[in-house]
N, C-alpha and C positions, 0 to 999 in steps of 0.2 A: 618860646612857648613850651616846647617839649621839655626843656630843662626845668621850667617852673612847675610843670605837671608832675615831674619826678620828685621834686622837693615836697610838694603837697602830699603825694602818695606816701613817701617815706615818713613824713610827720604823722600821717594817719595810722600807719602800721605801728609806729613807735608808741603812740597814745593807746592804741588797742592793746599792745603787749603790756604796757604799764598798768592799765586798768584791770588786767586779768591775772596779775601775779600777786593777788591778795592771799592771806593765810586761809581764807575760805573760798567758796566758789565765786568767781568773778563774773562780771557781766560785760559782754563785748559792747563797744560803742560804735561798731560798724553795722548798725541795724540788725544785729543778731545773726548775720550771715555766717560768720566764722569766729572762733575764739580759741584761745589757749587758756586752759583752766588748771589752777592748782588748788588742791584741797588738803589741808593738814589738820582737820578737826577731829581726828580719831584718837582713841585712848587705848593703850596697851597695859595689860595687867600680868603680874607674875610673882613668883616667890622662889626662894632658894631651896634646893634639894641636895641631900648628901650624896656625894659621888666618891666613895672611899675605896673603890675597886676599879682600877684603870688598866686596860689592856695596852701594853707597850707596842708601838709600831715604829720604833726609831732606834738608831745606834747611839744616840745621845744618852749620857749617863749622869746621874747625880750621885755624889758621894760626900758624906759628912753628917754633921749633927748641929742643929742650932736650937736655942731656946729664945724666942723673940717675943717680947711683951706686945700684946695686941695682935699676935699672930698664932703662936703656939709652939709646941715642941715637935720638931721635924727631924727625922733621921732617915738616911738613904744609903742603902748598900746596892751592889750590882752583881748580876751574874751574866755571863756571856759565853756563847760558843764561838767558834773561829772560822773565818774564811782563810784557807791556807794559800800561800803563794803557789801558783801552778807549777813553777819550776824553781828548784833550789840550785844555787851555785855550787857545783861539785867538781868542776874542772880545776885541777891543781890544788884541791882542798882535801885534807885528811880529817877524819873524825877527831883525832887527838889535837888538831889545830883549832878546834872550837875553843875560844878563849873565855867568852862571857855571854850572858843573856840578860836582856833588860826589858821590863814591861814599861811602856811609855804611855803616860796619860797626858793628853793635850787639851788645854782649856784656853778659851779666848783671853787675850791680854786684857781687853776691856770687858767688863761685865761677865767675867769668868767665874765669879763666886758671889755669894751673899753672906755677909757677916763680918767677922773680925779676921783680917788677912794674916795677922800674926799669931792667932791662937794655935798653940802646939797640939797636934793630934797625931794619931798613929793608925795606919791601915794594915790589915792582914790580907794576904792573898792565898787562897786555897785552891787546890786542883779538884775539879769535879770528877766523880767516879762514873757518871753516866750522862747521856744526852739530856738536855732540858726538854720539858714538855712544850707543846704548842697547841693552842694559844697559851700564853702565860700572862699573869696579872700582877699588879703591884702588891698584892697581899701574899705572894708566893712564899712558901716556907722551904728554904734550901737544906734543911736539916738532913734529909735522906739522900742528898746529892753530893755530900762530901764527908770526909772523916777528919777529926782534929789532927790526926797524924799526917795528913796530906798538906800541911802548911808549906807553901813555897817561899814566902817572904813575909817579913814584918818590918815596916819602915815608917819613921816619923815624917810628917809632911805638913805643909801649909800652902795656901795659894801662891805665896811669894817664894817658896823654897826651891822651885824649879828654875831652869834657865830659860832665857828668852830665845826664840827661834823664829826666823822668817821662813815660812814654808811657801811653796807654790804648788798649784794644782790646776786641773782643768774641770773641776767639779761643776762650775757654772757655765761651762762651754767655752770660756776664754781663759787665758792664763791669769790666775789670780795670785796675788801675794798677800799673805796674812801673817800677822805677828801673833804667835801663841806662846804660852808658857808651858814648859814640858816638865812634868814630874816623872823622874826616872827611878824605877824600883828594881834593884838587882835580884835576879832569879838564879837558881842553881845552874852551874855550868853543865851538869849532867843532863838537864832538860834539853839544852841545845844539841848535845850529842845524841840524845834519844831521838829527837826530831830528824836529825841528819841521817841516822841509821834507818829510820822508818822510810824516809824518802828513797834512799839508795836501794833498800830491799824491795820496795813496792811503790813506785811513783804514782800509781793509780789511787792510792790512799789520799793524795793531795789534789784529786780532781774535783772534789766537791765538799762542802761542809758536812754533809751526811756521811760520806766515806771517811773523812778526816776524824769525825767524832769517835771512830773506833780506835784511833791513835791517841787523841787528846780531846776529851769531851768539852773542856772549857775551864773557866775559873770563876771563883766567887771572891769578890772584893768587899771587905767589911771594915767599917770604922771601929777599931777596937779600943780606942782611948781618946778622951777629950771631947770638947764641944766648943762651938764658936763659929763655924762656917759650914756651908755646903758648896761644893764645886760643880760647875757645869762642864763635864768632860765631853768634848765634841769628837774626839777620836781616841781609840785605844789600839795599840799595836805591840807586837812582841818582836824585838830585834835581836839578831844573833851576830856577834862579832867573832871574826876568825882570821887566820893567816892564810895566805894564798901563794902558791908557787907559780912562777911564770918564766918561760924560756924567752929571753930577750934576743938571743942569737944562737948560732950553733955552738958557741963556746961560752956564752954568758947566760946565767939565769939568776933569779933573785926570789926572795920571799917577801911579799908585801904584808905588812902588819895591819891590824885594825881595819880589815874589810868589814862591811856591815850589810846585812840584808834583812828586810822585814819578812820574817817567815810567816807571820800570822797577823790578821787585823780583824777587828769587830766592825762589821758592815751591816747595812740594812737588810742584806740577804740572809743573815744568820739570826738564830734565836738569841735575844738578849733581853734583859729586864732590869728595871729599877725596883728594888724592894723597899717600900715606903711605909714608915710608921709615923702617923700624924695625930698628935693630941691637940685638938683645936682649943685656942684660948677662950676663956669664958666671955671675953668681950665680943668675940665673933658670934658665939652662940647667942648672946643677949641680943645682938643686932638682928640675927636671923629670926629669933623668936618674936621680935618686935615688928617684923614685916619687911626688913631690908632685903633687897635682892642682891645678895653678895655672891661674887665669883671668887673662889679660892682655889689655888693650885699649888702643888700637885695633889691629887687624891683628896680634894676638899669639898667644894660646893659648886654645883651647876645652878642655873636659873631656868625654871620652866615658865613659859609665858603662854598667854592666850592672845593670839594675834587677831585683830578685828577684821579679818579679810572679808567676811560676809557683809559687815557694815560698809566696807569700802566698795564692794561690788554693787550692793543695793543702791547706795547713793550715786555711784557712777551711772548705773543703768537708768535710774530715775531721772537724772539730769540730762542724759543724752537722748532718752526716749527712742524714737524711730530714726533719729538723725544719724548721719555718718560720723564716726568718731575713731580716733586712734589713741591708744594708751602709750604715752611717750616714756614714762618712768614711774617706778614705785620704789621708795626708799625708806629706811628706818635709821634715824639719828639717835644714838644712845649716849647722853652725857653721863659722866661718872664722877664720883668723889672717891678720893683715896684715903682709906682709914689710916690713922696715925699708928705706926708700928715701929718697934725697934729695928734698926738696920734699914729703915726707909724702904720697905718692900713695895714694889710698884705693880701696876696692872699688867695683865698678860699682853704680849705684843699683838696676839691675834685671838679673835673669838670666832667660833663656828656656831652658826644657827642652823639647826636641822629639825625636820619633823621628828617628834619624840618617838614615833613608831618605827622610824628608820635609823635612829642613832646607832644602835648596836650593829646593824648591817653596814653602816657607813664605816665605823671603826674597824670591824672585823674584816671588811673587804678592802681596807686600805684605799678608800675612794677619794675622788676629787669632787669639789662642789659643782653642781650642775645648774644653779640658780633657779631651779624648779622646786626642789624640796630640800636643798642644802645651800648655804651661803657662808661666806666668811668676810670679816672686816678687820682692819688694822687700827691699832690704837694711835691716836694723834695726841702726843704729850702736850702740845701747845694749847689745843682747844679742850683737852680732856674729854674726847669723844671717840666713839666708834660709829662708823657710817656703813650700813649695809645698803649699797646703792643698786645692786643688781636683782631686784625682786620683780622685775617686769614679767619674766617667764612664769613666775609663781602664780600671778593673778591671771595671766592669759591662759594657762593650762586649765584653771578652774572654769573660766568663762567659755573657752572653746571646746573643752572635752567633758565638762561636767554640767553643762547647762547653767553655769553661774551659781551652782549650789556647792558650798564648801562643806566638807565632812569634818568630823572631829579630828581626824588625822591632819587635815589642812590647817586647823586652828591651833592645835597644841604643838608648840615648838620648844626645843631645848637649846639653851645657849651654854656653851662649854668652852674652856680655854684650850687652845691647840698650838702646836708648833707647825710652821709652814716652811717647806723647802722650795726654793725657786731655782730655775735654770735659765741662764741668760745666754743667748746665742747671737752671733753677729750675722745679720741678714746680708748686708753689703756695705760698701764704703758710703753710698749715698743714702741708704735707708736706715742706717744705724742698727741698733740691737733690739731684740725683743726678749722680754722676760715672761716665762710661763711657770705656773705652779706645778710641781712634780709630785709633791707629797704633803698630806695633811695628817697629823697624828696627835694623840693626846699630849698635852703639854707636860714635859718632864725636864725642861731645860733649867728652870730656876723656880724658887718660891714666888708667888704672885697673889695679889688681892685687889679687888675693885668692887665698889658699891654702885650697881647700875641704878641710875635715877629714873625709874620708869615713869614717874609722875611728870617728868620734864622731857620725856622722849617725844620725838616728832616723826610721825608717819606722814609722808607726803606723796600723793599721787598727782601726776601731771598728765593731762590729755588734751587733745585737740578735738573740737566739735564743729561740724559743718552742717548747718541747717538745710534740710531738703525742702525746697519750695513745693 
């Protein structure tokens, strides 16, 4: 009998859940005692807004120039200061044994560029004559920060001109192996000697980026010839090659050739910037003028939306009345279409949705999303959708702390493309690994475009209601 009762109870619960998972408010079949309700009857509105001045918060760099039909003419140069190595190898090393210096630009083997991989282009590298300002933006003019006489190198390049290299690092918390393509640019031998002398004379100059800027403020890399591709440079470093003397025994010593040390690197801790010029194609402008909600990066278009949070709260409160209730989730599903462009430019991998009034503070503060006034979503190329699933705290904050009354700040949100950095650490053999977000910054990794189909967006609130007798 007990087993039969459990089967009947399970069937009743199943039927109750089935009846209450409609696209609008469902009605419980258990005499109205309790129900799980889903409501997705809400509409979101929005439009594109120009975002042509982006503050950089990442060491990722774009370099190159493309002219892509359906997208526009995009050029990207870069400036960066340096994080110096805390200690240089000077034991058994003489200044005159500095053999060569190389600037190494590392880009992902896959998706490391947009455009024609074989297009011949040339880059120039200039030495900066003073430290870069902070904050720094994509419309930065480097004219007053270098002289034409400070040219360090001029080199032909393309995304396939470098060598393949398998690198390893602990950036994500565990040992990672990554295949990259390395474009190596020869720099003057004298630069390596100068850096060696500076360290020997005063090692404290290598203690911080600020102190080191007195020795070597940084570099400006510009595309000086050609068009056809832009590269996503994930790491930039300056390597010095030298010979080294070693005493093998009391009677035997030797000179080791071709020793190498990375003297300098561009890291998130130093000031760096992508200088972006973007003439947007008329096709994009036409779509924006006709009302399309286009996201374009870098330094292109954001989308401002009016989120119907007050409508959601009003309908929720009207339905639950004085009964007990729990909001289980609130989500926004955003389908997209991908405009046809030359080079098949794809949507951003991540979107940030933030209260418009807090966007500048979020970017300037190098913040992380809190799911109360800022959220992020990942693009699913299979379904062609972004899903912001963590909006529960957003609505609870308004209900619990504002008496259920949403302000204009709560309603007006901005959706903007971003790059997201993750950190993965191993908890234990049994519990596996955990991935956390460590950085969210404006997207400058590659060109991107997406048309947000707001008329097909789905806002869904799910809550449980218990009728009080």
